[in-house]
C-alpha positions as CSV (number, residue, x, y, z in Angstrom):
1,X,-3.6,-2.5,-32.7
2,X,-1.7,0.5,-34.2
3,X,-1.0,3.0,-31.4
4,X,-0.2,5.9,-33.6
5,X,3.0,6.8,-31.7
6,X,5.5,6.6,-34.5
7,X,7.8,9.6,-34.6
8,X,6.9,10.9,-31.1
9,X,9.6,11.8,-28.7
10,X,9.5,10.3,-25.2
11,X,11.5,11.3,-22.1
12,X,11.8,8.5,-19.5
13,X,13.4,9.0,-16.1
14,X,14.8,6.1,-14.2
15,X,15.4,4.5,-17.6
16,X,18.5,2.4,-17.0
17,X,16.7,-0.7,-15.6
18,X,13.4,-2.2,-14.5
19,X,10.1,-0.6,-15.6
20,X,11.9,2.4,-17.1
21,X,14.1,0.3,-19.3
22,X,11.1,-1.9,-20.3
23,X,9.2,1.3,-21.2
24,X,12.2,2.4,-23.4
25,X,12.1,-0.8,-25.4
26,X,8.3,-0.7,-25.7
27,X,8.2,2.9,-27.0
28,X,11.1,2.2,-29.3
29,X,9.2,-0.7,-30.8
30,X,6.4,1.7,-31.7
31,X,8.9,4.0,-33.5
32,X,9.3,6.6,-30.8
33,X,12.5,8.6,-30.3
34,X,13.9,8.4,-26.8
35,X,15.4,10.7,-24.2
36,X,16.6,8.5,-21.4
37,X,17.7,9.7,-17.9
38,X,19.1,7.9,-14.9
39,X,22.0,8.0,-12.5
40,X,23.8,4.9,-14.0
41,X,25.6,6.2,-17.1
42,X,27.1,2.8,-18.0
43,X,23.6,1.2,-17.9
44,X,22.1,4.0,-20.0
45,X,24.9,3.6,-22.6
46,X,24.2,-0.1,-22.8
47,X,20.5,0.5,-23.2
48,X,21.1,3.0,-26.0
49,X,23.4,0.5,-27.8
50,X,21.0,-2.3,-27.4
51,X,17.9,-0.4,-28.5
52,X,19.8,1.2,-31.4
53,X,20.7,-2.2,-32.8
54,X,17.0,-3.2,-33.0
55,X,15.1,0.0,-33.8
56,X,15.8,2.8,-36.3
57,X,15.2,5.6,-33.9
58,X,17.1,8.4,-32.2
59,X,18.2,7.6,-28.6
60,X,19.8,10.3,-26.4
61,X,21.0,9.6,-22.8
62,X,21.3,11.9,-19.8
63,X,23.4,10.4,-17.0
64,X,22.6,12.4,-13.8
65,X,21.5,12.1,-10.2
66,X,17.9,13.4,-10.5
67,X,17.6,13.7,-6.7
68,X,20.0,16.6,-6.6
69,X,18.7,20.2,-6.5
70,X,18.3,21.7,-10.0
71,X,18.7,18.3,-11.7
72,X,15.2,18.2,-13.2
73,X,15.6,21.7,-14.8
74,X,19.0,20.6,-16.1
75,X,17.4,17.5,-17.6
76,X,14.6,19.4,-19.3
77,X,17.1,21.9,-20.8
78,X,19.2,19.0,-22.1
79,X,16.3,17.0,-23.4
80,X,14.4,19.8,-25.1
81,X,10.8,19.4,-26.2
82,X,9.1,16.0,-26.0
83,X,5.6,14.7,-26.8
84,X,5.4,12.3,-23.9
85,X,7.0,12.5,-20.4
86,X,7.3,9.3,-18.4
87,X,8.1,10.1,-14.7
88,X,9.5,6.8,-13.4
89,X,12.6,7.5,-11.3
90,X,12.0,6.7,-7.6
91,X,13.7,5.2,-4.6
92,X,11.6,5.8,-1.4
93,X,12.9,3.5,1.4
94,X,11.0,0.6,2.8
95,X,10.3,-0.1,6.5
96,X,7.9,0.8,9.3
97,X,7.9,4.2,11.0
98,X,10.5,3.3,13.7
99,X,13.0,2.1,11.1
100,X,13.0,5.2,8.8
101,X,16.2,7.0,8.0
102,X,14.8,10.5,7.3
103,X,17.8,11.5,5.2
104,X,16.9,8.7,2.8
105,X,13.2,9.6,3.0
106,X,13.9,13.2,2.1
107,X,16.1,12.1,-0.8
108,X,13.3,9.7,-1.9
109,X,10.7,12.4,-1.8
110,X,12.9,14.8,-3.6
111,X,13.4,12.3,-6.4
112,X,9.8,11.0,-6.8
113,X,7.2,13.3,-5.2
114,X,8.9,16.7,-5.8
115,X,10.8,15.5,-8.8
116,X,7.7,14.3,-10.6
117,X,6.0,17.6,-9.8
118,X,8.9,19.8,-10.9
119,X,9.5,18.0,-14.2
120,X,5.8,18.0,-14.9
121,X,5.6,21.7,-14.2
122,X,8.3,22.4,-16.8
123,X,6.9,20.1,-19.5
124,X,3.3,21.0,-18.9
125,X,4.1,24.6,-19.9
126,X,6.0,23.4,-22.9
127,X,3.2,21.0,-24.0
128,X,0.6,23.7,-23.5
129,X,2.5,26.0,-25.8
130,X,2.9,23.2,-28.3
131,X,-0.8,22.3,-28.3
132,X,-0.7,19.0,-26.5
133,X,1.2,16.2,-24.9
134,X,1.0,13.3,-22.4
135,X,2.5,12.9,-18.9
136,X,2.6,9.4,-17.5
137,X,3.4,8.9,-13.8
138,X,4.7,5.5,-12.6
139,X,3.4,5.5,-9.0
140,X,2.7,2.3,-7.0
141,X,-0.3,0.5,-5.5
142,X,0.8,1.3,-1.9
143,X,-0.6,4.7,-2.5
144,X,-4.1,3.2,-2.5
145,X,-3.4,0.1,-0.5
146,X,-1.7,1.6,2.5
147,X,1.1,-0.4,4.2
148,X,2.5,0.5,7.6
149,X,5.6,-1.5,6.7
150,X,6.2,0.7,3.7
151,X,5.0,3.8,5.3
152,X,7.2,6.4,3.5
153,X,6.4,4.8,0.1
154,X,2.6,4.7,0.8
155,X,2.7,8.4,1.8
156,X,4.8,9.4,-1.2
157,X,2.7,7.4,-3.7
158,X,-0.5,8.7,-2.3
159,X,0.8,12.2,-2.8
160,X,1.7,11.5,-6.5
161,X,-1.7,9.9,-7.0
162,X,-3.4,13.1,-5.8
163,X,-1.1,15.2,-8.0
164,X,-1.9,13.1,-11.0
165,X,-5.6,13.3,-10.5
166,X,-5.6,17.0,-9.7
167,X,-3.5,18.0,-12.7
168,X,-5.1,15.6,-15.0
169,X,-8.5,16.6,-14.0
170,X,-8.1,19.9,-15.8
171,X,-5.3,19.3,-18.2
172,X,-7.4,18.3,-21.2
173,X,-8.5,21.9,-21.4
174,X,-4.9,22.6,-22.5
175,X,-4.8,19.6,-24.8
176,X,-2.7,17.6,-22.3
177,X,-3.4,14.3,-20.7
178,X,-2.0,13.3,-17.3
179,X,-2.3,9.7,-16.2
180,X,-0.7,7.3,-13.7
181,X,-0.1,3.6,-13.3
182,X,0.0,1.9,-10.0
183,X,2.1,-1.3,-10.2
184,X,2.1,-3.8,-7.4
185,X,5.1,-6.0,-7.0
186,X,7.2,-6.0,-10.2
187,X,10.1,-8.2,-11.0
188,X,12.8,-5.5,-10.8
189,X,16.0,-5.0,-8.7
190,X,14.1,-2.5,-6.6
191,X,11.4,-5.1,-5.8
192,X,14.1,-7.5,-4.6
193,X,15.4,-4.8,-2.2
194,X,11.9,-4.1,-0.9
195,X,11.1,-7.8,-0.6
196,X,14.3,-8.5,1.4
197,X,13.1,-5.8,3.8
198,X,9.7,-7.4,4.1
199,X,11.2,-10.9,4.6
200,X,13.4,-9.5,7.4
201,X,10.3,-7.9,9.0
202,X,8.3,-11.1,8.7
203,X,10.8,-13.9,9.1
204,X,13.9,-12.2,10.5
205,X,15.8,-13.3,7.4
206,X,16.1,-11.3,4.2
207,X,17.3,-14.4,2.4
208,X,13.7,-15.8,2.5
209,X,12.3,-13.0,0.3
210,X,11.4,-15.4,-2.6
211,X,9.1,-17.3,-0.3
212,X,6.8,-14.3,-0.3
213,X,6.0,-14.9,-4.0
214,X,3.7,-17.7,-2.9
215,X,1.4,-15.1,-1.4
216,X,0.9,-13.1,-4.6
217,X,-1.9,-13.5,-7.1
218,X,-0.8,-16.1,-9.6
219,X,2.2,-16.8,-7.5
220,X,4.3,-14.2,-9.2
221,X,4.9,-10.4,-9.4
222,X,4.2,-8.5,-12.6
223,X,6.9,-8.3,-15.3
224,X,8.3,-4.9,-16.2
225,X,7.0,-5.4,-19.8
226,X,3.4,-5.7,-18.5
227,X,3.7,-2.4,-16.8
228,X,5.5,-0.8,-19.8
229,X,2.8,-1.9,-22.2
230,X,0.1,-0.3,-20.0
231,X,2.0,2.9,-20.1
232,X,2.3,2.6,-23.9
233,X,-1.4,2.4,-24.3
234,X,-2.2,5.2,-21.9
235,X,0.3,7.5,-23.7
236,X,-1.2,6.7,-27.1
237,X,-4.0,8.5,-29.0
238,X,-6.0,5.3,-28.4
239,X,-6.5,6.6,-24.8
240,X,-7.3,10.1,-25.9
241,X,-10.1,10.5,-23.4
242,X,-8.3,9.1,-20.4
243,X,-6.9,11.8,-18.1
244,X,-6.8,12.5,-14.4
245,X,-6.9,8.8,-13.5
246,X,-4.6,6.1,-12.1
247,X,-4.7,2.6,-13.5
248,X,-3.7,-0.2,-11.1
249,X,-1.8,-3.2,-12.4
250,X,-1.2,-5.5,-9.4
251,X,-3.1,-8.8,-10.0
252,X,-5.9,-7.6,-7.8
253,X,-3.8,-7.0,-4.7
254,X,-5.4,-3.6,-3.9
255,X,-8.8,-5.0,-4.6
256,X,-8.2,-7.6,-1.9
257,X,-7.2,-4.9,0.5
258,X,-3.8,-6.3,1.4
259,X,-0.3,-6.0,0.2
260,X,0.3,-9.8,0.6
261,X,-1.5,-12.4,2.6
262,X,1.1,-12.2,5.4
263,X,-0.7,-10.5,8.3
264,X,0.5,-7.6,10.3
265,X,0.4,-10.0,13.3
266,X,3.0,-12.2,11.6
267,X,5.2,-9.2,11.0
268,X,4.8,-8.0,14.6
269,X,5.6,-11.5,15.8
270,X,8.8,-11.6,13.8
271,X,9.9,-8.2,15.1
272,X,9.2,-9.4,18.7
273,X,11.3,-12.5,18.2
274,X,14.2,-10.4,16.9
275,X,14.0,-8.0,19.9
276,X,13.9,-11.0,22.3
277,X,17.0,-12.5,20.7
278,X,18.9,-9.3,20.7
């Protein structure tokens, strides 16, 4: 299927690894020019070199800490006009309410919840003036499938889901589409960090995180490419009447009504064992 994206310019945040990097490769394969932003400048430079060897497109990189005040405005100024914005940067910490470090929670919300909103505000105005555009928000299925052991992430993701639906519900009047994707577990470095936290909560041993794959649909997480290709379709003219909605890609986890098969009782038992041993 031709997605009619050739020549479009795409800004992707959090583009140095995981879903963001996979999205960069997928959009490049469709002939899109790229503006890539992330904190890791070396990884961005490597991505630019790798993509440039394969695809005859323009790739510009923007190494910066997007969680710092004013960073989103600086990025928008440096990147200039784009046809598609992919909000993907995020690092909200895992853990239950009693384990939260609120300095990290505030930073996570600044990067993902407020960051998505701020960059969308800037580019929505630009897209409206230009006569159209697409904003794609990478969110997460914990926003619809609430998890007390990822309480900050569930809260932040639910907020971004509401933002996506509220803005996207009226955006087509301005020729703009706003959509979201809700991945479940995805095979990324961030997933490993989250799964180690869950393995510690469940088994008292973060080294047992790979055992949790047995509980997932199909016995595996999604791949970054699977999520990226969903973003690609939603950003394309083939999805021209899709806006104000969030598409879940999690193997059916949210439909089952659980994050994984491990029960809250098992997690509570693991926590009780650690307290007794301490």
